C-alpha positions in Angstrom: 5.6 -33.6 -53.9 6.8 -35.0 -50.6 8.3 -38.2 -49.2 10.1 -39.3 -46.0 13.5 -40.9 -45.7 15.5 -42.4 -42.8 18.9 -41.0 -42.0 21.5 -41.8 -39.3 21.6 -39.6 -36.3 25.1 -38.3 -35.6 26.6 -37.0 -32.3 27.6 -33.3 -33.1 30.6 -33.5 -30.7 32.1 -36.8 -32.1 30.6 -37.0 -35.6 29.9 -40.6 -34.9 26.5 -42.3 -35.3 24.4 -42.3 -32.1 23.8 -45.8 -30.7 20.6 -46.7 -28.9 21.6 -48.0 -25.5 18.5 -50.3 -25.3 19.0 -52.1 -28.6 22.6 -51.4 -29.5 21.4 -50.3 -33.0 22.3 -47.1 -34.7 19.6 -44.5 -34.3 17.6 -43.4 -37.4 15.6 -40.3 -37.8 12.8 -39.6 -40.4 13.3 -36.5 -42.5 11.0 -34.9 -45.0 12.1 -34.5 -48.6 10.1 -32.1 -50.8 10.2 -30.7 -54.3 12.9 -28.0 -54.5 11.8 -24.4 -55.0 12.8 -24.6 -58.7 10.4 -27.6 -59.2 13.1 -30.2 -59.2 11.8 -33.6 -57.9 15.1 -35.6 -58.2 15.7 -35.9 -54.4 12.1 -36.9 -53.8 12.4 -39.7 -56.4 15.9 -40.8 -55.2 14.7 -40.9 -51.6 11.6 -42.9 -52.6 13.7 -45.4 -54.6 16.0 -46.0 -51.6 13.0 -46.5 -49.3 11.4 -48.9 -51.7 14.6 -51.0 -51.8 14.6 -51.1 -48.0 10.9 -52.1 -47.8 9.7 -55.7 -47.5 7.2 -56.7 -50.0 3.6 -55.7 -48.9 5.0 -53.6 -46.0 3.7 -50.3 -47.4 0.0 -49.7 -46.4 -0.4 -47.6 -49.6 1.6 -49.4 -52.2 1.5 -53.2 -51.6 3.5 -54.0 -54.8 6.5 -51.9 -53.6 9.4 -53.5 -51.8 11.8 -56.4 -52.0 11.2 -59.7 -50.2 14.6 -59.6 -48.6 14.1 -61.7 -45.5 12.3 -64.6 -47.3 15.1 -64.5 -49.9 17.8 -64.9 -47.3 15.9 -67.9 -45.9 15.4 -69.4 -49.4 19.0 -68.4 -50.5 17.6 -66.9 -53.7 18.3 -63.2 -54.4 15.1 -61.2 -55.1 16.4 -60.0 -58.5 12.9 -60.0 -60.1 11.6 -57.5 -57.6 14.8 -55.3 -58.0 14.2 -55.3 -61.8 10.5 -54.3 -61.3 11.7 -51.5 -59.0 14.2 -50.3 -61.6 11.6 -50.4 -64.3 9.1 -48.4 -62.2 11.6 -45.6 -61.3 13.5 -45.4 -64.6 11.2 -42.8 -66.2 12.1 -40.3 -63.4 15.9 -40.5 -64.1 18.1 -39.9 -67.1 19.8 -43.2 -66.3 19.2 -45.8 -63.6 20.8 -49.1 -62.8 20.2 -51.4 -59.9 22.7 -54.2 -59.7 23.0 -57.1 -57.2 26.0 -57.1 -54.9 27.0 -60.6 -53.5 26.3 -60.0 -49.9 23.8 -60.9 -47.2 21.3 -59.4 -46.5 20.5 -58.8 -50.2 22.3 -55.7 -51.2 22.0 -53.6 -54.4 24.3 -51.0 -56.0 22.3 -48.1 -57.3 23.7 -45.8 -60.0 21.4 -42.9 -61.0 21.8 -39.9 -63.1 19.1 -37.3 -62.5 17.4 -35.5 -65.4 19.5 -32.4 -64.4 22.7 -34.5 -64.8 23.6 -35.1 -61.2 25.2 -38.5 -60.6 24.4 -40.6 -57.5 25.9 -43.9 -56.5 25.2 -45.9 -53.4 25.1 -49.4 -52.0 21.7 -50.2 -50.4 21.2 -53.1 -48.0 17.6 -54.3 -48.0 
């Protein structure tokens, strides 16, 4: 199994994120995440979950039902909790435990707590 995830690019000399001089934004790089040699797919599912939380609804050309309508939610001032709940329900079978909770912040931000089937715990705050 394989998926792709975005990570920050760091300057090896300063250990600081690289800033794009044209846009002023932090540079991101796509990395491939694959099934481990022992058959463990936990990193694949975790990466996919984070990418889905960062997607806008209907943004994926393959899975139109994935994503969170974050930008329309900011305009309407209503958090997209329904879509976060759908995302949690879809990914829950791939983890021993999974919670996605809203953080009061703009843009819509979610705290993800996941325990893989192997028992590894993961906690992150994901801005959509």
